[in-house]
N, C-alpha and C positions, 0 to 999 in steps of 0.2 A: 614243309607240312603245314605250318601255320598259315602261310599264304594261301594254300589250297582251301583250308577250312574257312578262312576269312572271305575268300572269293565265293565259295559255295553259299555262305550265309548271306552275302550281299546280293547274289543272284536270286536266292530264295525270297529275300525281303522285297526285291524289286517286282518279282512275279506276284507276290501277295498284294502289294500296293496297286498294281495295275488291275487286279480283279475286284477291287473294292468299288461299290457303286459311288457315283459322283452326283453332285447336285445339279448337273446339267439338265435333268428332267423336270426341274421346277423353276418357276420364276420367284425370286426372292422379294419379299415385301408384302404390301397389303393393297387390295383393291376394294374400294368402298362405293356404295350406291344407296339411294333412298328408295323406299317403297311405302305403300299404304297398307297398314294393318287391317284386320277384319272390322274394326270399329271406325276405320277411316283415318286413324292417326298416322302421322308421318313417322317412319321408323328407319333406322340405319342398318344396312346389311354390309357384310364384309367377308372377304375371302383372303386368307393369310397363306402365303407361299403356295400359290396355285400351281398345278401341274402345267407343263408346257405342251403346246400343240394338241390339247385335248379340249373339246368343246364342253363348257360348263353351262348348263341351263340353271338360272337362278331359281332356287326352290320356292321362294316366296311368290314368284310371278310366273311360274311354269304354266299354270292354267290360263288359257286365253280369256276366261271370264274375269280374271283379276286385272286390275290396272297394271300397266307395265312399270318397271322401275325407271328411275331417272337420275340425273345429277351424278354420273360416275366420276370417280377420281382414281387414277392409276398411280399408286406409289410403289410399284414393283420395278424390277430392273429389266422388264420386257415390255414390248409393245402389246397393248391390249386392244383387240378388235371386238367391238360390241355389236350385237345384232338385234334387230327389232323383233325377231321371232325366236321361239324356243329351238333348240338343237342347231343353233348357228345358221338360221335361215332368215330371209328377208333382207331389208336394207342394213348396211353396215357402216361403221365409222371407226377409225383407228385413233387410239389415245397414246401419245408418246410415253416412254418410261419416265420415272422420277418426277411425277407431278402433273401429267397430262390430265385434263378434266374437261367436263362439259356442263352445261346448265340443265335445268329441269326440262328444257325443250327436247333434249335427246332422250328418247324412250328406248329401253332395252329389256330383253328377256334372257339373253345368253351372251357369253364372252369366251374368247380363246386368246391365249397368251403365246407370243412367238418364242 
């Protein structure tokens, strides 16, 4: 009788664990970039633990009238592909995980993480 109860509890626990959400839907870490504020000052933007496989338009530079962001640094555990246009359009460049970066010459308005 004890063995049956123990087995039932173990199976129930395994089913519960398998239904819990996992962190596979997010890239762990931080993605940073610089952009120009309304007064022209240089500012730092960042995204912490971004979602995976979802295009993120950088809110500070979403408007085409604003200067694009630059100098991206990818300190997440996923590859970051940055795009010159909003909504992951235009020219693109991939930054490796754990420290991939580019200079101020790389202009971006959106990013997606693998």
